[in-house]
PLY file of the C-alpha trace (Angstrom):
ply
format ascii 1.0
element vertex 115
property float x
property float y
property float z
element edge 114
property int vertex1
property int vertex2
end_header
-14.79 -6.85 18.12
-15.56 -3.48 16.11
-13.55 -2.69 13.28
-12.65 0.94 12.50
-11.44 1.77 9.07
-8.65 4.20 9.28
-8.06 4.59 5.80
-10.21 7.76 5.33
-8.43 9.25 8.48
-5.15 8.66 7.08
-5.68 9.68 3.43
-7.33 12.75 5.00
-3.99 13.68 6.70
-1.92 12.83 4.13
-3.99 15.22 1.66
-3.34 18.13 4.13
0.39 17.38 4.08
0.57 17.48 0.18
-1.52 20.70 0.05
0.61 22.49 2.54
4.12 21.09 1.14
3.71 19.92 -2.39
6.13 22.84 -3.65
8.84 21.16 -1.63
10.84 18.48 -4.16
11.07 16.16 -0.87
7.35 16.31 0.09
5.52 13.40 1.41
3.01 12.52 -1.07
1.78 9.07 -0.70
1.58 6.28 1.82
1.58 2.45 1.56
0.23 -0.31 3.78
1.83 -3.88 3.70
-0.62 -6.64 4.78
0.85 -9.02 7.18
-0.19 -12.15 4.96
2.79 -12.70 2.54
-0.16 -13.58 -0.27
-1.73 -9.98 -0.16
-0.84 -7.26 -2.21
0.84 -3.88 -0.93
-1.76 -0.94 -1.27
-0.75 2.50 -2.11
-2.49 5.84 -2.20
-0.64 8.56 -3.94
-2.24 12.31 -3.54
-1.29 15.17 -5.88
-2.26 18.78 -6.55
-3.66 19.63 -9.97
-0.26 21.51 -10.76
1.33 17.93 -10.57
-1.36 16.07 -13.01
1.16 16.08 -16.05
3.36 13.99 -13.91
0.67 11.40 -12.86
1.98 8.70 -14.82
5.38 8.80 -14.12
4.67 9.54 -10.42
2.71 6.37 -9.82
5.37 4.47 -12.15
8.01 5.35 -9.81
6.06 4.38 -6.48
5.12 1.11 -8.13
8.67 0.18 -8.11
9.40 1.52 -4.76
6.33 -0.58 -3.84
7.68 -3.79 -5.26
11.06 -3.40 -3.80
9.69 -2.69 -0.29
7.18 -5.74 -0.65
10.11 -7.85 -1.99
8.38 -8.30 -5.42
4.76 -9.09 -4.42
2.02 -7.35 -6.19
1.31 -3.68 -5.47
-1.85 -1.63 -6.16
-1.82 2.05 -5.98
-4.55 4.49 -6.06
-4.18 7.98 -7.39
-6.29 10.96 -6.17
-6.24 15.00 -6.78
-6.09 17.07 -3.36
-8.20 19.76 -5.23
-11.02 17.49 -6.55
-11.63 15.56 -3.36
-15.56 15.17 -4.44
-14.32 12.67 -7.20
-13.34 9.10 -6.49
-9.55 8.04 -7.00
-8.49 8.96 -10.76
-6.05 6.45 -11.09
-5.44 3.06 -10.35
-2.03 1.20 -11.09
-1.52 -2.52 -10.52
2.11 -3.82 -10.62
3.70 -7.39 -10.46
7.47 -7.90 -10.53
8.22 -8.99 -14.22
10.61 -6.10 -15.34
11.49 -2.51 -13.97
8.97 0.32 -14.74
11.60 2.97 -14.37
15.06 3.42 -12.96
15.38 3.58 -9.51
14.84 6.83 -7.29
16.72 9.82 -8.13
17.76 12.14 -5.51
14.72 15.02 -6.33
12.02 12.40 -6.02
9.35 13.16 -3.73
9.07 11.14 -0.14
6.54 8.73 0.69
5.30 7.53 4.27
5.26 3.58 4.25
0 1
1 2
2 3
3 4
4 5
5 6
6 7
7 8
8 9
9 10
10 11
11 12
12 13
13 14
14 15
15 16
16 17
17 18
18 19
19 20
20 21
21 22
22 23
23 24
24 25
25 26
26 27
27 28
28 29
29 30
30 31
31 32
32 33
33 34
34 35
35 36
36 37
37 38
38 39
39 40
40 41
41 42
42 43
43 44
44 45
45 46
46 47
47 48
48 49
49 50
50 51
51 52
52 53
53 54
54 55
55 56
56 57
57 58
58 59
59 60
60 61
61 62
62 63
63 64
64 65
65 66
66 67
67 68
68 69
69 70
70 71
71 72
72 73
73 74
74 75
75 76
76 77
77 78
78 79
79 80
80 81
81 82
82 83
83 84
84 85
85 86
86 87
87 88
88 89
89 90
90 91
91 92
92 93
93 94
94 95
95 96
96 97
97 98
98 99
99 100
100 101
101 102
102 103
103 104
104 105
105 106
106 107
107 108
108 109
109 110
110 111
111 112
112 113
113 114
């Protein structure tokens, strides 16, 4: 059976969404994948324009909380990448385990994600 890696295709589509809509506070900026095996970590990809780089750490922490909630506390790994520096590999990585919350729950103005 031939395996097709969909991650580059999906991340490329997400990049276009972020580039076109990042000014909207409700814009889609990430996607998360939960493997079917219970022992595997949830994986997320967060894309951001350079204008939102100052909020990178806070955004990753907020997404990590959501990932941990969605995966019933199982670990999560999030990768961050700039939409404008696409020639560079992922610029940030966050590994999260449920020991205590990183931030408070999502506020109404937080950007949305695709899961």
